[in-house]
N, C-alpha and C positions, 0 to 999 in steps of 0.2 A: 323449529319455529322459523317462519319466513315473514318478510315485511313487504307491504304494498309499496311503501316509499322508503326504501333503504338508504337513499341519499341523505335523508334527514338525520341519520345516525351520526353523521360527521359533526353535528352540533354538540355531541357529547364531549368533544375536545374542549369546548368552552368551559367545561367543569374544572379544568386545570387552573383557571384564573382565580377563583376564590381560594383554591388551595394555596397557590403562590402568595396571595395576599395574606392569608392566615399565617403561613410559615415565616414570611419575611416582614411582618408588620413592625414599625419603628417605635410604637408607643412603649414607654418604660414607666415603671413605678418609681416615685420620688420618696426617698427616705427622710423621715423627720424624727429627730432625737428628743426623747423625753426623759424625765428623771427616773421613772420606773421602766428602765429599758427592757428588762426581761419580759414584762407583761405585754408591752407594745410590740415586741418582736414576735411573740407568739400569735397575736391577733393578725399581724401582717402576713405571716406564712399561711395561716388558715384562709385568709381572704384570697390570696393569689391562687391557691390550689382550687378552690371552689369556682373562681372566675374562669380558670383555664378549662376545666371540665365542661362548664356551661357553653363555652365558645366551641369546643370540639363537637359537642352534641348538636349545637345549632348549625355548625358547618355541615355535619353529616346529614342532618334532616333536610337542609336546603338543597344539598346535592341530590338526595333521593327525590325531592320534589321535582327538580329540573330534569332529572333522569326519567322519571315517570312521564312527565309532560312531553319530552322529546320522543320517547318510545311510543307514547300514545299517538302522536302525530305521524309517526312512521307506520302505524297501523299493523301491528304484528298479527299473524294468523298461522294456523296449521291446517294442512290438507294433504290428501293422497295424490299421487301422480295423475290418477284418473280425473280427480276434481280440478286439477290445474289446466287440463286440456280444454280449450274453448270450443274446438271443432269436434263434435261427437256425432257418430252415425249409429243408428240402431236399426236392426232388422229382426222382426219377430216372425218365427215360423210356428204355425198352428197346425198340428196334425189333425186333419178332419177325415181320416180314413174310417172305414166301417168298424174297426175294432174299438174306436172311441165311443161306440154305443153302449159299451158295458157300464154298469153302474158302480159308483164309488160310494163313499159315506154321505155325499151331498147330492147324489143324482148322477145322471150320465156324465162321463168324463169330459166330453167335448163341451157340453153346456156349462158345466162347472168352471172349466178353464176360461170360457168366453166371458162368463159373468165376472170372474175375478179380474180379467183384463179390462173389462168395461169400467170397473170401479177404480182403476189406477189413474193417477195423474202423471202422464209421461211428458217429461220436459224436453226431450230431445227434439231439436228442430228438424233434423234429417231422419225422419221416421219412415221406414218401408216395412212391408209385411207380405207374407206369402202363405199359401196353403198348398195342398197337394195338387190343386187344379187351377189356381190363378195366383197372380202377384200384383202388388201395387207399389209404386216407387215414389218416395218423397211426398207423403200425405200429411196433412195437418192432424193434430190430435183430435180435433172435433170430427173431421171426416173419418178418422179411424174408428171412433166411438160410434159413428152413424152406421158403419158397415159391419162392425165386428159381430153383432148379434144376429146378422143375417147369414152367417157362414153355415152351410149345410154339409152333410156327409158326402164323401166322394169315394168311388171304388178304386181310385188311384192311391198308391202308397209309395212315397218317396223314401229312399234309403238315406241315411245320414250323409253319405258321400254326395248324393244328388242334391240334398238340401244345401250343403256347403257350396256346391258349384252354382246353384241358382242364387244363393245369397251374394256370392262374389259379383254377380251381374247387377245386383242392386246397390252395392257399395260403390262409392265414387272411385274413379281410376286416377284422377289428377291431383289427389290430395293425400299423399302417403303419410303425412304427419297426423292425420285425424285418428281419433279412437274409434275402432270398428267393433261393435258388439252384436253378436248373434244370440238371440234368446230362442231356445229350442224347447218347445212345449209339446210333449208327446207321451204316449205310453211305451214307446221304444219296442214295438213289436217288429223286430228285425232279426234276420239271421246273418247279415253281413257284418264284418268287422268294422269297428269305428275307424274313420280315416284320420290321418295326421292333421292337426290343426295348424294353419299358417301362423307365423309369429305375430303378424299384425292384426289378428282377429281374437277377440275375447268371446268365449262361448259359455253361456249360462244355461244349464239344462234343468228342466223341471219334468220329472217323471210322474205323470198322473196314474195312480194305482187304483185298480178296481177292488171291490170287496171280496169277490169270489171268482175263481177260474172254472167256469163250467159252460158248456155250449153243446147244442145239438144242431147239426147242419145236414141239408140235403146236398150231397156232393155231386152226384151225376145221375143221369138216366140214359139208357141205351136200349136198342132193340136187340134182345138176345135170341129171339127165334121168330121166324115169319113163315107163314104158309098162305094158302089161297084164302082161307076164311078168317084168320086171326093173326094178331101180332102180340108177342109177349114182350112187355116193357119192364125191364129190370131197373129198379131204383136203389141207389146206394146211399146210405146215411152213415154218419159217424157221430160219436158222442165223446165228450171229454169232461172229467170232473164229476161232481155230484149231480146226476141227472135222474129223473124218474125212471123206474124200471120198465114201464110200458109207455110207448109214444104212439099216439094216433097219427096215421098218415092218410091224407085225403087226395083223391084224384078227381079233377074237374075237366069237363069238356065245355069250353066257354064258361058259363056260370052255373052249369048243371053238375051236381055231384054224381059221379059215375060209380065210384067205389071208395070204400073206407076200410082200412085195416089197421092193425097195431103191430109195432115192432118191439121185440123184447131185448132190453139192455140189462138184464140181470147179471150177465157175465161181465164183470168189470175188472178182470184180472190185469188188463193193460191200461196204461194211462189214457191212450186213445183207442177206442174200439169201434169197428165198422160192422155194419149189418146190411143186408140187402133183402128186398122184397120184390115180388113179381106181380104186375097187373096184366090182365089180358083184355085187349081191346079189339074191335072189329077191324078187319083189313078192308082195303079198297074204298075207304071213305075218309073225308076230311076230318081232322081231329085237332082242335085248338086246345091244347092241354095245359094244365096247371097242377102241380103237386104242392101240397101245403102241409106244414107241421106247425105246432104252437110251442114256441120257445121264447121265454121272456128276456133272455140275455141279448144275444146278437140277433137282430131282426132281418138283416139283409139276406141271410142264407136259409130263411124259413120257407121260401117259395122258389120253385124252379119252373120256368115256362118252357114249353116245347110245342112243336107244331108238326103235324103230318098232313101235307097237302094231298089233294086228290091225285092219284097216280098219273105220272107223265111218262110215256114210253120213249125210250131213247131209240132213235132211228139209225139202223145199221144196214149198210149196203156191202155185199160181198161180190166182187167181180172175179169170176172163175172161168176156167176153160169148160168145166162141166158143172156139177153140183158138189156141194161140200156138206155132208150130213153132220159132221162133227161141229160145225159152226151153228147149224140150226138147233142142235141140242144145247149148246151153251147159251145162245141168245133166245131164251124162251119167250113165249108170247105174252107172259104176264108183265115183264119189265121192258121188253124190247119190241120194236117194230122192225123185224128182220126181213130183208128181201135179197134176192140174188139176181145177178145179171150175167149173161154170157158175154165174154170178151169180144165175141164176133158181132154182137148186136147191142151196143151200148146206147143208153138214153141219157145223154149228158144233162138234160133238163132236170133229171131227178137228183143230181149231185147237190144242188143248193138246198135241197130239203133234208139232207142227211146230217147226222152228227158224227158218224164214224164210217169210214170207207176202208175196206180191206181189199188189197190187190193180192189175190190168192194164187200164187205159183203160175203166173202168166209167162209164157215163153217170150212174148214180145210186148213192149209198151210203146205204142205209137206216139208220135209227137203231140197229137191232139189230146190224148189221154194225159200226157205229162202236163200240158198246159191246164187242163181241167182240174187235175189233182192239185197243182200249185195254186190255182185260184181258190179252190175249196179250202186249202190249208190257210191261205192268207185271210180268208173270211171267218176263221175261227174253228174250222172243222179239223178232225183228227184222222190221220191216214196211217195205215199199217201196210208195209210191204213185206210179203212172204215170197222169196225168190223161188224160181223153178230151177231144177238141175240142168234144164236145157235153155236157160235164160240167155237173151241177147245182152251181153255185158254192157255194150255201148249204150243201148237204150235204157237199161236200168240205171247206169251211171248218170245219164241225162236227168232222170227223175231225182236220184239221190242227191245230186249236186244242188238241184234247185231247192230241195228240202233240207240241205246242209247236213246230211247224214253221213257223208263220206263217199267212198268209191270202191266197188268190187274190183278185184284183180283176177285171180285164177280160181278155178274150182279144184279143191283138194279132196281127192278120194281117199280119205283117211278117217277111221273111226275115232270119235272123241266123245267123252262124257261131259254132260252139262252139270258141273259140280258147284259152281260159285254163285250164290244168291246174294244180291245186294239187299239185305233185310230191311235197311232203313229207307229204301226207295218207296215212294207212295204206292206203287203196285203191290208191295208185299208188307207194308208197315203194320197192317191190321190182320194179316193172314196167319202168321205164326205166333204162338204164345211164347216160344223161346227159340233160340237159334238151333236149327237142326244139325246134328253131326252124324246121325245114323239114318241115312235117307237113300231110297232106291232112285238113284239119279238116272234121268233119261240120257239117250245118246243119239248121235247122228252118224251116218256112214260117209257123208261128204259135206263140205261146207265151203263157203267163199271166203277167201282172205280179203280183208277190208282195211283201208287206211282211213282213219277218222280221228277227230279230236273230241268227239262227243262221248259222254259217259255211257257205260254198259249197265244194263239192268240184270241180265244173266250172262254168265261167262263159262267158257269151257274150262277143263281141268288145267290148261296151261295159261289161263287168264286172258285168252283171246275172247273177243265179244261174241255172244250169241244173239242178244237183243240189244239194240242201240236206240237211244232216244235223243231227239233234239226238239225242245219246246213241246208241241202237241203231236209230233210225228214219231213213228217207230219203224224199225226194220229188223227182220231176222237176217241172219247170215247163212241160213241153211233151210232147205225145204223140210217141211214137217209131215209130208205124206207118209203113210205107213210103210212104204218101201224104203225110204231113206232114213226114217227116224221112228222111235217109239214115243215121241213127245206127246202124241195125241192120247195115249193111254197113261200118261204121267199125271200125278196129282197137281203138277204145276200149271197145266194148260188152262184149267178153269179159272183160277184167280188171275192168271196173266191176261187172258183175252177178256174176261169179264170186267176187270178193273180198267183196262184200256178203254173199253166202251163207256164205263161209268164216268171216267175222267173226261170223256169227250163232251159230256154235258153234266157238270157238277151241280146237280139240283141242290137246293137248300137242305141242310142237315136238320136233325131234330132241333138243335139250337146252336147258337154261336156265343162266344165269350166277348164281352165288352172290353175294349182296350187293345184287342189284338187285331192284326190284319186278317180279315175274313174275305174270302172270294167264293162266289157261286154264280151260276148262270140261270137266266130265266128264258125259257123257250118261247120267245115272242119276236115278231118282226116289227121294226119301227120305221116309220117314214122319216124323211128329213125334218129336222128340228123337233122331233118328238123325243120325249125323255120319260124315264121312270122315276117315281117318287116313293119314298118309304114314309109311312105315316101311321098315326093312331088317332084317337079322339082329340088329343091335345098337342100333337107334335107332327111336324112334316118337314122333310128335307130332301134334297137331291143328292144321292150318293154318287161317288165316282163310278162311271159306267163306260163301257166300250161296246158299241153296237156292231154286231156281225150280221151275216146274211139272215140267219134264222134264230138268233139268240142274242141276248144282251148279257155281257159279263159285268157283274157288280163287285166293287171292292169297298169295304167299310173298315174303319179303324176306330176313331173316337166316338162316332155316332152310329146308332143311338147311344146316349149316355145313361139311360135308365133301362132297367130290365123290363121285359114285356114281350108280347107278340104283336108284330106290326104288319101292315098291309103294304104290299108292293103294287102300286097302281099306275095305270096309264090313262091319262085324261080323266082322272077320278073314277076309273073303272078298275075294280080289284082284279089282279091277275094271280098273285101268289101270296102266301103268308110266310113270315120268317120270325123266329124267336131269338131273343138275346138274354143272357144271364150274366150276373156279376161273377168275377173271378172268386174262387173259394179259398184263396190263399190265406186270408185273414181269419178263416174259421178255425185255424190251428192256433191256439192261444199259447204261444211261446214268446218270451221276452228277453231282451238284453239288459244288462245293468249299466247305466251311464256312469257309475262310479269307476268302471274300467276304461272310460274314455280319457286318455291322457291329456292333461292340461285343461280339461273342462271342469267348471265349477258346478256342482250339483246342488239343487235346492229342493226342499220338500213340497213347496207349493208356490203359486204365483205371488201371493201376498208376501211371503218371506223373501222371494227373489227381489221384488221391487223395494222392499224395505232395506235389503242389503245394498242395492244399487244406490238408493238415496243416501245411505250412510257413507258409501264410498265417494259420492259426489259432494258431500257436505264440506263446507269451509268453516272452521272454528276461528272466530275473530276475538282478539284479546285487548283491543285498545280501550274499551270501557273499563276493564279491570285496572289498567294503568292509570286512567283518569281518576278512578275511585281512590287508588293508592296515593296519588298526588294530593288529593283533597285531605285524606287522612293524615298524611305527613304534614300538611299545612296546619291542620288543627293541632297536631302534636307539637309543632314549633311554637304556636301561640301559647299553648299550655306551659311549655318549658320557659318561655320568656316571661310569662306573667307570674308563675308560681315557684319556679326553681330559683333559690337564693344561693 
């Protein structure tokens, strides 16, 4: 028990005064003798005993009366440490990720949590709150209630560690004595371990639980085969939990239904099972695609948008001493606009129109060509240098130094095998299904030693570089003609040169993932002050873009924030289309148990949480009881004085 005015308790010392008066009182009984002494003596003794008991009772009751009055004025109370702190800060985290679309006993988890929060009376003056995609600091309870019901789903999902870091930014930094409370409302769909809770933060966790764990999702779509007339589009789906055995899958072009099929999920031997189906669509035409399923649980992964733009040919220029038939076979007329020029009669005006320029085993590289290639590279073009065995090293090094690829030294007439492939390099990341160990490696009969700080794409058996890359430029360290090497007949030549050209103009893919950094190029020339926009019927914004001579490189991260197919336009004229989809991570319904979060207090629902907080913050006052006891003792004293003889 504690007291609001403990200094008043010193008044209890005054209770010693009546005790002293009672103990040292000077009044004495006077003896009177009568003839019947024995009878009178007996009456006297009985009277003195009765009077003494009455006085002791009266003294005790009066002391209790004054004690109760003094204690009542001191205002006794009991409370927890939390209730005694006057400065309290509360941060509420509301998980609004897509997994909160699942339904519980009272509807969708997010909506149920928001309704329960809305009905609470939050007394904290320093109230802040955050979701996965925004935060608000120090708002009033009324403003909180005005905004809380408008919270919508977000494709972002913060981990407990990220929530803790963001909450620290909302708590005050200059008041270490304040009570900091983080209310964590989530379904706890996370794979990461729970972080350590700082000593100055109280965490109350509420895990909202769904009724049933089941979901069907469209995971991905990709082109598995392509020829002149058709494209085979493979769609992969996954199912978890108690799902129907047959799921209809629809393919749309714009709003027109192109095909509809069913996928069989009767085999449910695994907890999570995946299936794939193939759609065939026409090639060489624009296709604004949408794949749909009908699943009542999670809605965000029921649709996948993709887009196939009308074919754009990548422009490739090869500068040779003569002709190179192997290059013309790789750069076919369907995907590439391939031309060759003789090194003796170059047309520099064509350079700015190209995406990829190959210097194919030139003996000499004049300074004019060095300047032209450097300018081409600076404007976003990709250059590949294939050296000749009779190369002028000084002229080559002039170009290589400007492209920051290194410098050749001497020609080594020594046979070497090309055995080390950098499998995670973009040129080969999608080429091999697994890392090859049994492979017929190509070889060279001679190569140039090179000093460089740039990473190698392919390496010789002694780890010396065969292909080097810096930014958008490449160089071989050996000639690849049939006399010096069998690289032209190797399976590596096609993906190597094909992907170099493809990366020179990274056209939009089938679709991109929202929330990641995505980069692609649009083959368009812009005048000064002209820009490209990304828009749909209700949305328009200017992406980060870099203008080059004959293309615009676009980078997107957080926008668009909603899935769909968007138009890239210049002065309101459509140029290309690009599709974005939500990340499918939350389609996998796996959860952590907040009971394992050390020092966190777990509650079953929001109502129980705030009831517990209110109880912790309640102060129990007892002064009224002491006032009542003082009155009762006063009544008791009056009864004793009046009726006790």
